[in-house]
C-alpha positions in Angstrom: 27.0 78.6 -1.9 25.5 75.4 -3.3 22.0 74.6 -2.9 21.5 70.8 -3.5 22.2 68.9 -0.4 23.0 65.9 -1.9 25.7 67.7 -4.2 27.0 69.6 -0.8 27.5 66.1 0.7 29.4 64.5 -1.9 31.6 67.5 -2.2 32.3 67.1 1.7 33.1 63.7 1.1 35.4 64.4 -1.8 37.2 67.2 0.2 37.4 65.4 3.7 39.3 62.7 1.5 41.9 65.1 0.5 42.7 66.8 4.4 46.3 66.6 5.2 46.1 64.2 8.2 46.1 65.9 11.7 47.7 64.3 15.1 45.5 64.2 18.3 47.8 67.2 19.3 46.4 69.0 16.4 49.7 69.4 14.0 49.4 68.7 10.3 51.7 65.8 9.5 51.8 66.6 5.6 53.9 69.5 5.4 54.9 68.7 1.8 54.4 72.3 0.4 50.3 71.6 -0.7 49.4 75.0 0.2 52.5 76.4 -2.0 51.5 77.6 -5.6 53.9 76.5 -8.3 55.0 78.8 -11.0 52.7 77.6 -13.5 49.7 78.4 -10.9 51.9 82.0 -10.1 51.0 82.9 -13.8 47.3 82.2 -13.6 44.4 84.4 -12.5 42.6 83.7 -9.3 39.5 82.1 -11.1 41.7 80.0 -13.2 43.1 78.1 -10.2 42.6 74.8 -9.3 41.4 73.6 -6.2 43.6 72.2 -3.6 44.1 68.2 -3.8 44.6 68.7 0.0 43.8 71.1 2.9 46.9 72.7 4.2 45.9 72.8 8.1 49.2 73.2 10.7 49.1 74.8 14.4 53.2 75.3 13.9 53.1 77.5 11.0 56.6 78.0 8.8 59.2 80.8 9.4 59.3 82.1 6.1 60.4 85.3 5.1 61.0 86.7 8.6 58.3 89.3 8.6 55.9 87.4 10.3 56.8 86.0 13.7 55.4 82.4 14.4 54.6 80.4 17.4 52.5 77.4 17.9 48.8 76.8 19.0 48.2 75.1 22.1 51.8 75.8 23.6 52.1 79.7 23.0 48.4 80.2 23.6 44.9 79.0 22.8 43.3 75.4 22.4 44.2 73.6 19.3 41.5 70.8 19.0 38.6 72.9 18.4 40.3 75.3 15.7 41.6 72.0 14.1 38.0 70.7 13.5 36.6 74.2 12.3 39.6 73.9 9.8 38.4 70.4 8.6 35.0 71.7 8.4 35.9 74.3 6.2 37.9 72.2 4.0 34.6 70.4 3.7 32.7 73.0 2.4 30.5 73.0 5.3 30.2 76.8 5.5 30.9 78.2 2.2 33.6 78.3 -0.3 36.6 79.6 1.6 40.5 79.7 1.2 42.3 80.6 4.0 41.9 81.0 8.0 45.1 82.4 9.9 45.4 82.7 13.6 47.7 85.4 15.6 48.0 86.0 18.9 50.5 88.7 20.3 51.5 89.1 16.9 52.5 85.5 16.9 51.2 83.2 13.9 50.0 80.2 15.7 47.5 78.9 13.2 47.5 78.6 9.2 45.5 76.8 6.9 44.7 76.9 3.5 41.9 75.4 0.9 40.5 75.4 -2.4 42.2 78.4 -4.1 44.2 79.5 -1.2 48.1 79.5 -1.2 50.5 80.9 0.9 52.6 82.4 -1.6 49.9 83.9 -3.8 48.2 87.1 -3.3 44.3 87.1 -2.8 41.7 89.1 -3.8 40.7 91.5 -1.2 37.3 93.0 -2.7 35.9 95.9 -0.5 38.6 95.0 2.8 40.6 97.2 0.6 38.7 100.2 1.8 40.0 99.3 5.6 43.4 99.7 4.1 42.5 102.7 2.4 42.0 104.3 5.8 45.2 103.2 7.1 47.1 104.9 4.2 45.2 108.2 5.0 46.6 107.8 8.7 49.9 107.2 7.6 49.5 110.4 5.9 48.6 112.0 9.1 51.0 110.6 11.0 53.9 111.9 8.5 52.7 115.4 9.2 50.7 115.9 5.6 47.5 116.0 7.1 46.2 116.7 10.6 43.6 115.3 12.7 41.7 118.7 12.5 41.8 118.3 8.6 39.2 115.6 8.8 36.7 118.3 9.4 37.7 120.5 6.7 36.2 120.7 3.3 37.8 117.8 1.0 38.0 119.8 -1.7 40.0 122.6 0.1 43.2 119.9 -0.3 42.6 119.9 -4.0 44.2 123.2 -5.5 43.5 122.1 -9.0 39.7 122.1 -8.5 37.7 124.7 -10.3 34.7 125.6 -8.2 32.8 127.3 -10.5 30.1 124.7 -11.7 30.5 122.4 -8.4 27.1 120.9 -7.0 25.5 123.2 -4.4 26.8 122.4 -1.1 30.3 120.8 -2.4 32.1 122.2 0.5 30.1 120.1 3.3 32.0 116.8 2.3 34.7 116.5 4.5 37.0 113.7 5.1 35.3 112.7 8.0 32.0 112.2 6.0 33.9 110.4 3.2 35.4 108.2 5.3 32.3 107.2 7.2 30.2 106.9 3.6 28.1 110.3 4.1 29.8 112.0 1.2 26.3 112.8 -0.1 27.7 112.5 -3.8 24.5 111.3 -6.2 26.0 110.4 -9.4 24.2 107.9 -11.5 25.7 104.5 -12.4 25.1 105.8 -16.4 26.9 108.9 -15.7 29.9 106.9 -13.5 30.1 104.4 -16.5 30.3 106.8 -19.2 33.1 109.3 -17.0 35.4 106.0 -16.5 35.2 105.5 -20.5 37.2 108.8 -21.0 40.3 108.5 -18.5 41.3 112.1 -19.8 38.0 113.8 -18.3 38.5 112.3 -14.9 42.6 112.1 -14.6 43.8 112.6 -11.1 41.8 115.7 -9.2 39.5 115.8 -12.4 38.1 112.8 -11.0 36.6 114.8 -8.1 35.7 117.6 -10.3 33.7 115.3 -13.0 31.8 113.9 -10.1 31.2 117.2 -8.1 30.0 118.6 -11.5 27.7 115.6 -12.3 26.1 115.5 -8.6 22.8 116.6 -7.2 23.0 119.1 -4.4 24.9 118.0 -1.6 22.6 118.5 1.4 21.8 116.8 5.0 19.2 114.9 3.4 21.9 113.7 0.6 24.6 113.1 3.2 23.6 110.1 4.8 25.2 106.5 4.9 25.9 105.1 1.1 27.9 102.3 0.6 30.3 102.2 -2.5 33.2 103.2 -3.9 33.0 107.1 -4.5 33.9 108.1 -1.2 37.0 105.6 -0.9 38.3 107.6 -4.4 37.8 110.8 -2.7 39.9 110.1 0.2 42.3 108.3 -2.3 42.8 111.7 -4.3 43.0 114.1 -1.1 46.2 111.6 -0.2 47.5 111.8 -3.8 47.2 115.7 -3.4 48.9 115.9 -0.1 51.8 113.8 -0.2 55.1 114.3 -1.8 55.3 112.6 -5.5 52.4 110.2 -6.1 50.0 108.3 -3.8 51.1 105.2 -5.6 54.5 105.6 -4.6 53.5 106.6 -1.2 51.4 103.4 -0.8 54.6 101.4 -2.0 57.0 102.7 0.2 55.2 104.3 3.5 52.5 101.3 4.1 53.3 98.3 2.3 57.2 98.7 2.4 57.2 99.5 5.9 55.4 96.5 6.4 57.6 93.9 4.4 54.7 93.5 1.8 56.0 92.8 -1.6 54.0 90.1 -3.0 50.6 92.2 -3.9 48.8 93.6 -6.8 47.1 97.1 -6.7 45.0 98.0 -9.8 44.6 101.7 -10.9 41.1 103.1 -11.5 40.7 104.8 -15.0 41.7 107.9 -13.3 45.2 107.1 -13.0 44.9 106.8 -9.2 45.0 103.4 -7.1 42.0 101.8 -6.6 40.5 102.8 -3.1 37.8 100.5 -2.7 38.5 97.0 -4.4 40.6 95.7 -7.1 43.8 94.9 -4.7 45.5 91.6 -3.9 47.7 90.7 -0.9 48.4 87.3 0.9 46.6 86.2 3.9 50.0 86.3 6.3 50.2 90.1 4.9 46.6 90.7 6.2 47.7 89.8 9.3 50.1 92.8 9.2 47.4 95.5 8.7 45.6 93.8 11.4 48.4 94.2 13.8 49.0 97.6 13.1 45.5 98.2 14.6 46.2 95.6 17.6 48.9 97.7 18.3 47.6 101.1 18.3 49.2 102.2 15.0 52.6 100.7 15.6 54.9 98.2 13.8 58.0 96.9 15.2 58.0 99.7 17.5 57.4 102.3 14.7 54.5 104.5 15.0 52.9 104.2 11.3 49.3 105.6 12.4 48.4 107.8 15.0 46.7 105.9 17.9 44.2 109.0 17.7 43.3 108.3 14.4 43.0 104.6 14.8 40.6 105.0 17.7 38.1 107.1 15.4 38.8 104.7 12.4 37.9 101.6 14.4 34.8 102.9 16.3 31.3 102.4 16.1 30.6 105.9 14.6 27.9 105.6 12.6 25.1 102.7 11.7 25.4 101.1 8.3 21.8 101.1 6.5 22.1 97.9 4.0 19.2 95.6 4.5 21.7 92.9 4.8 24.0 93.9 7.4 24.1 92.4 10.6 22.2 94.8 13.4 25.2 94.7 16.0 27.8 96.1 13.2 28.8 99.8 13.2 30.8 101.8 10.7 34.0 103.9 11.7 36.7 105.2 8.7 36.0 102.4 6.4 36.4 99.8 9.4 33.6 97.9 10.8 33.2 97.2 14.6 30.8 94.6 16.6 30.4 93.4 19.9 31.3 89.6 20.1 30.3 87.4 23.1 32.5 84.6 24.3 30.5 83.0 27.4 29.2 85.6 29.6 31.7 88.1 28.3 31.5 90.9 25.5 34.4 91.9 23.6 34.8 94.7 20.9 36.0 93.4 17.8 37.2 95.7 14.9 36.7 94.2 11.1 38.2 95.2 7.6 35.4 93.2 5.5 35.5 92.5 1.6 32.7 90.8 -0.5 33.5 87.2 -1.3 34.3 87.3 2.7 37.4 88.7 3.2 38.1 89.6 6.8 40.8 91.0 9.1 39.3 90.7 12.5 41.0 92.5 15.6 39.6 91.6 19.1 42.4 93.6 20.9 41.3 92.5 24.6 42.3 89.2 23.6 45.5 90.0 21.7 43.9 88.5 18.7 44.3 89.0 14.8 42.2 86.4 12.7 42.2 86.3 9.2 40.2 84.5 6.3 39.6 85.1 2.5 36.9 83.0 0.5 34.8 83.5 -2.6 31.5 83.0 -1.3 28.9 86.1 -0.7 26.9 83.7 1.6 29.5 82.5 3.6 28.7 81.6 7.6 32.3 81.6 8.6 32.0 84.9 11.0 29.8 83.1 13.2 32.0 80.0 13.6 35.1 82.3 14.5 32.9 83.8 17.3 31.9 80.2 18.4 35.1 78.6 18.2 37.8 80.6 17.8 37.4 83.5 20.2 36.5 81.0 23.1 40.0 78.9 22.7 41.9 82.1 23.7 39.2 83.4 26.4 39.9 80.9 28.5 
């Protein structure tokens, strides 16, 4: 976030001059493809994308590939004026460096906007929002019968048949899927050891990743199994899914999760172990982020098909544990790689569940209001979540 007020005000003036004109009804008049990436842009990395000359703001999103139903903000639901004004302020850089804001109500996309490096047809880096998607991947394995709800409380290594238990850390069997999903696995491996391991992929290929971590960790004790945020636990979960599903977990993600949701425009990096990344290094479009939110909103269903067990989602999106990072807001709780927090609108309080990644990528689900809100950015100091609570939620709570 820019620290100089003079520079920030200058940037705001420049950006505001390029905002698509908006009618009093809040509908963007400029639909000349300003948010559509060119072929040349599609070949660039996210960091190399140039800033949009005009912010794209519309209360009547266009039908594109048929996988995202659309409607009109202020007609189907919600009040448009405040949300359009918020988008203009985002475009001006008021709240930080953001790239998109989308709002869906009852599974209809009613509002869509892109700024800076946001493009309607480009996948956006998700950072740790990926962890929330990994949780749903595990849920899909449960729905298909490769795991059960009871398995969540079994030793994680019991699913990894290739593990040699001879030299594992004391207490290795205390790590369950439930513990890993709530960041309570208890692994203690130094950054230096971890960096060296990743330089030798043959040592950590597949289940050997878990083998290597458990051989180099300190004892897994009750004192060690406290909340510790990071990517070790998501990778433990990904290794289990790989072990129990037919074929590879990479194919499973493609066919049984992304394929079911009609998500084809994405990148999903591999970890040096050969497993798909579980905690970061995934990119999907803002519209496709809405689809993950829709599955959560609809208790695991997508187009009438049960993709994720409702019982699993109820746990995954509950406030099971309290995060302990110094920067974490006091009201946030953690489930299975999803956050939970109360949000207040007027005199009422609603439950919100979020997938949240660095740079401020969020999928926000407010079940009581039938809302899924998505925004993306590249600003770790942004303040957009506060504005969502102050402006977007009240537009649908009336």
